[in-house]
N, C-alpha and C positions, 0 to 999 in steps of 0.2 A: 251255331256256323260251325260245323267242323270241316277243320285244315287239312287238306289232303295235300300228296308230294307233286301229283300232276301238276296243281294248279295254286303250288305252295305259295308264290309270290303274292297273284292276285287276291288269293283268299286273306292272306295276310293283310294286306291293305285294306281289304273292305271290312274285313274284322275290327280294324284300328280305325277307321273312320265310323263305322257304327258306335263302336267303345266312347267315342267321342262324344257322341249327339244323348246316348242311355247310359247311365253310367248305377242305373237302379241296382243291378247285382252288386254293386262296391260300394253305395251308400246302405245297401241294408244289413252285407257282414260288418261294416264295419260299425252299425251300431250295436250290433251282439257285443262289439271287443268293447267298447264303450260302459258298456252296461256290467261287463264282466269287471271290468275297472272299479266298480261302483260297488264291490260286493268283499266283504274281506275274507277272501279265500286265493289261494296260487290256482294261477293258469301257466302252466310250462310255455317260456318265451315272451309274455304278454306280461307278468310283474314276478318274472323269475330268473336266475340267469341262464346259461345255457349247455348243454350237452353233459359234462360231468357237475356244473356248477347250477344244476336246474332243481337243487334244493335252498339255493340263496336268493333271498325274498328282497324285491325290490320296489320302493313306495314311490308315489311323488314327484319334484321334480328331476329324481335321478334316472325315470322313463326315459325320457329323450338322452341323457346323457349313456344309457346302457345301448338304447339303438344304434348312435353315434359308434360308440365304442367295438360294438359291434360291426362295422363295416370298415374300421381303423383296423383292428386285431383281424380281421379277413382276408386283408389284403395284403396276401405275401406270395403273390406268384407271378413265377419265373421264367427265366426262357424269351424266346421270338413272341411275338405278337399276336393273337389269331388276326387273318385274317378279315378286312375291312368288311365283308360281306356278311359271312359267319357272325361277326361283334353283330350287325345289323340286326341277322336272324337271330340273335341270344334274346337281342333287347324286344323284337317285334312277339316271337314267342313267350318271354316274360309277360309283356303285358296282355295279350292274350289269354294265358292263364291265369293271371291276377282278376281277368276280366268274367269269368266263370263263377267269383261270386262269394267261395270258399275260404279267403286268405283274410280279410278283414282287412286289407290295406287302408291308408289313409286316403280321401278324395283328393288332396294336393299334391302327395306324393306321384299318386296316378295320375294327375294332370300334368305332373313334369315330364314323366317318362314318353306320353303320347305327345308332350310337345320336342320330347329329342326325336323321337321317330320322326315326326311331320318336318323337320328341317332339316333330317339325316345328321342330326349332331351323335355321330358315333365316338361309345367311349372306346379307347385302346384299351384292350385286354391281354396282361400274359398268360399265352399257352398251357402252362403248368404248376400243378400243387393242388391241381383235387384229387380226391381216391374215389371219387361218386360214392361215398359215404352219403351223405345229408344234402343229397345230388352234388352240385357243383358249385360249392362255399367261396374257395377264393377267387376263380373267375367270376361270380356273380358278384362277390364284394367289389370286385377292380371296376365290374360294369355300372355299379352303385355311386362309386365315389365322385362322380361330377355333379352330384345331388347335392352335396356338400361341398361344391366349388373345390374338389380336387381330384388328384390325379389328372387324366390327359384326354382328347376327343380325336379322332384320325383328319386329317386335313380333308377338303373334299376329294382329293384326286386317291385318296388312301394310300398316298407315298410317304407322308411325314404324319405326325402327331402336334399336338399342339395344347397347352395347360389349357386346364378345365373353368380354371379364374378367368382366365382372359376371350376365352369366348363364351361364357356368362355374361360377363362383361359387355360386351358387343352385342349380346342380343338383350342387352337391360333387364336380365334375371340376377336375384339375387341368391345363393345356396339357401337349401331348405334345411328346416329343423325335421328331424323325422319324428312321427310319433310311435307311441305303444304298439308293436307287432311290426311295425314297420320293416325294421332292417331284417329281420326275420324271414318276411315275407321274399323279401328282397332276395336274401341270397339262398334261402332253401328250396331248391328246385333243379331240375336238370337239364335245362336249359342248354348250355355247352355242348354236353351227350347228345341232344334233340337236335340242335342246329347243325352241328356237324353231319351226323346222319340222315338228314333232313337233306343238307346242300348237295351230299355227295348222292343219294340216292334220285335224287332229280334230275343230276347228270346220268346218271346211271342206266336208267331209262334208254335216252338215244345211247349212250355207249353200244349198247349189250346188241340195240338196231346197228349201226356200225359196224360189229364184229362180226357178225351175220354177213353184212355186205362182203366184207374183208375178205372172209372166208372162201365166199363165192368166188369172187376174184380169183384167188389161189388157185382153187378148184377149177376154174376154167384154164387157167393157164397152164395147169402142169395137168392139162387134157384129163381129170379126173372123171371118176364113172358118176352117174347122177342116179346111180340105181339103187344105194344108201340111205336115198333121201324117201322112195317110195313111200307113201301114204300108209299102205297097207302095214309094216314093219312096224312103223308109228301105233297104227291103232291099236298093236296087240300089246304093246310094253305103254301106256297111255298115260306117261307125266305130260303135263300142261307144257312145260317149257320146250322139253323134247319134241313134241308136236307143231309149235309153234313155229321152231327153226326149221324144221323140216322142209315147212311152207313156205317159210321163207327164202329159202333155198329154190326151190321149186319155181315160185313168181321171179325171181332172180335171174334164172337161168332159161326164162319162157324165150324161144326165136332165138337160142344161141346155135351159131350158125359153125363154133367149135366143136360143141357138144355132137353134133349129126355127124360132124369130121371122122370122130372117132367111135360112134355109139358100136362098130360092130368089131374093133379092134382087137377081141378075143384077151384083154387086161382082167386077168380074176379079181382082184383086190387092190385097193389103194390104203396107204398107209394111215394110220389111228388118225392124225390129225388130220386128214382130210374125209373119212369114212364114217367119223363120229364124233363130227361137228354138231351135231343135233343132241348126242347122249351130252356132253360135256357143255357146251354152251347153254342146253337146254338146262342142266342142273343146277348152273350160276344161274340159268333167272329163277328158278324155281328158289334156289334160296334167297334170292335177292328180293322176291316176292314176299316171301316171308316178315323178312329185316324191315321192310317198304310199310307192311302191315303194322307192326311191332313199334316203329316210330309215328305212325300216324298218330297209332292210339295213346301215343304218352305224348304227343302234341296237342291232343284234346284232350287232356288230365289235368289235373290239379296235384302239383309234387311237393308243396311245402310243407310246415307244419308249424304248429299245430292248426288244424281245419275248423271252418267254423260253419255251422250250420243253420237251417233256416229257424227250427224249434228254438235256436239259442246255445246248445250243445256245443262248446269246444273240446276239441278230442287230439290228443297227440297220439300220431301212429309213426308210419314208415312210410308213407308214399314217396319220399325223395329217396329211396334207396335206389340206385342205377341197378341192379342185377339184370332184367329186362334188357334194359341196352347195351348193356356190357356183352350179354351173350351173343344178341342181334350184330352189334357192331364188330364182334371177332368174327361172326359168321358169314357177317356181309365183306370181309378183305380176303377171306378166303373163296371168296366166288368169283370175286371180281378177278382175283391172283390169276386163277386156274384161263380167264379169256387172255392173260397175256400168257402163260404157260405154253398152252394149244397155240398160240399164234407165234410165239417164238420158233416152233419146230415147224409150222408152216415155211415161214422165211429162210430157214434153212434148207429145208426142200427146193424152194424156188431156186435157191442155189449151185444145186448139185448135177447142174445139167441133164435132165431128165426128157425123154421126150421128146427132142431137138430143140431145148432152148442151149445157150451155149452157159459154161460154168460163170458162174459168178457176177452172171447175165449182160457180161461183155464179150465184146467179137474180140477184141486185142488185150489177152491178160498178161500179165507178166510186167510189162511197163506201166500195166494199170491193175488197181488190186480190186475191180470191181463193186461189187455191192456185200465184198466179206466183211468189212469192218463196223456195219451196220447194226448186224446180225449180231456182233461183240456185245454191243450198247443194248440190245433186245435180252441176251445171253444173262449181263448183269444186271438187268431190273429185273427179270424174273428171279435171279439168285436171292437177290435184297429182298424179295417179296416174301420169300422163303423165310427170314429173320423175320419181318414186319407181322406177318402173320401170325404166329405165334401168341394164342391167345392170352390176353392181359387178365381175361376175366378167371382165372384159374388161380389168381394170388391174390391174396389179403393180408395186409398189416393191423392192428387196431390201432387205432387214433382215442382221441380227446378220454385220456387215463381210463380207456379199457371200455367206455359207454358205448364206443362204435366197434366192437369187439371184432364184426364182419365185414368189411367195405367191399366195393365192386369192382373198380378201377377202371369202370367203364369208360373216362376221360382220357384213359392212355389208349384204350382200345379206340377212341374216338380221333385221334392226333393222328395215328398209323394208319387210320382208313383212308386221310385224306394221302397221304402218303403211296399209299398203294393204287387209291385210283390215280394219279398222276403217271405214277409209273406205268401204267396199264396204257393208258393213255398213249405215252411216248413207244410203249411197244408195236399197241396197233397203227399207229401211225408210219411206222418204220416198215412195217408188213405192207399200210395201202401202197407206200410208193413202191416198193420192190415190186409187189405182183402190178404195177400200173408196166413197172418196164419189163414185165415177162410177157403181159399182154400184146405189149408192141409187136415182138417175136412172132405171135399165130395172124399179124396182120395176113392178107388182106381180110380173113374167116371175123367175123363180130361176131364178140360174145353176146349172153344174154342182155335181154333189155335193160334190166337193172345195172348187170355189170357194167354193160356200156354207158349208161349216165355216171356211175362213178367215176369210170377210166377219162371224161371226156371232163370231169370237175380237176380231176389230179392235173392233167394235161395242159388245162389253163394254166395254170398255178407254176407245174415243175415240169420241164422239159424232158424228152427222152435224153439220157446220158450214153454220149457214146467215149467218153475218158473222164479217168477222177476228177474229179472238183469238191466243192467245197459240201460236203452233204449235210451238213451241221443244218443250213439254210433249208436244204430239201425237209429235214425233220422237222424245224421249226414250220413250214409252211404247211405239213401234211398235218401237223395237229392245230393248225388252225381250222384247218376242213373240219376235222373231229369237233371242235369246239365252237364252231359257226351253226354245225349241224346244218348248213344250208345243203349239202351232199343229200344226206340221208332224207332230208326233207324232199329234195326232188326226184328222188326214188320212189318215193311213198308215194308221191303226186303220180308220178306216172303209171304204177303198179295200182293204185288207189286202197290198195292192204301192205304195210307191214306190220306183222304183229312185234 
């Protein structure tokens, strides 16, 4: 069962349910590990030390202590905690990867991970400490601590943490003894990077549609031209994202009275933030498509080390290296940031008083600042994104006494990706209620079908503003419209298609 980003949560739940009933791949790979232990030869991480200590042989009763020490020594994460939703994804993705049958984890340890997932016992994981080398060692070590009765779980609401020892006691569970190879299977892997990437990209699919919708609202409010969205233009530069965005805007503006009112006005060109929406939004969509393909490949891969194969071979390799993810996550940051960059320019344009709109979108300014200051916030967030989008993947600091002499820093890309996404969401929310305010001044003319639906959604929760008020409330409400996706879904239902 391949996990895809559009169906991420449903497919992961189905996958874990299936693994609870069928552990044949787990049992088969574990048998190979146990056979290796009976041989008088070294197998990396199974009866040797790790990293720079790979030449140190470990035997007998020390094998369990070796695995326990591995978790303890790598639990050095710092900083804020990974959000509970992303920690849950990390746990689910780790179960899915182990279940592919190339890791050799013991059935006891695997069953406990499934129990955690089934009962929403989500480990609390510090977000910083991984360099994306042997995957996400420190975060995954913290994810594994509760198996030993150590560390913390999130509470039910994901607001506070509780000691793992206390939670296990409530479930009548004892800490488990990790078996040979268990610790290495748990902490080698790219599940932090993958989880952040999957989490953001799943949301980005809906946000990209919302960006097109919001741009169409601004286009209508500013009496922009529909000509740059002509299908013939995009047919002779056939980037897929560009074509989809142009088609979206054409559909969103169908039956627009505003558009008809100025069709022959003589205006030659609009600014790029209106005219080039297909090219800019489309390029970001194409970038996100590449990132989605990379993340989907990764979450359906085996990324620990060493790897166990059906013929009995145990091979040490480098599937845990985060470079494919680091590059994709850096690219995703840049692609998302451009939605905000062009959105802020449209918001600014709405305030300038063009084509019959009042300056700052209020009739009485002077005593009122109007919609001036929300644009400041957009500008600040767009500027912050410029810093966050610096590619982490161009850096490498050797670790493990030089054994890990090139690292991906993909975990840093992952953390910054979430920050960029949240900034973009805020910037688009500001354009959303600003464009709705501007559209009010075009009445009684009606906008296109899709734009009209979006305008009604905004007006249901944010009234037209005749004077200054608490704009932060408007921002929060507009963000909620983007997060719950109901506005975009309503437009999709009406138009029957929204790429």
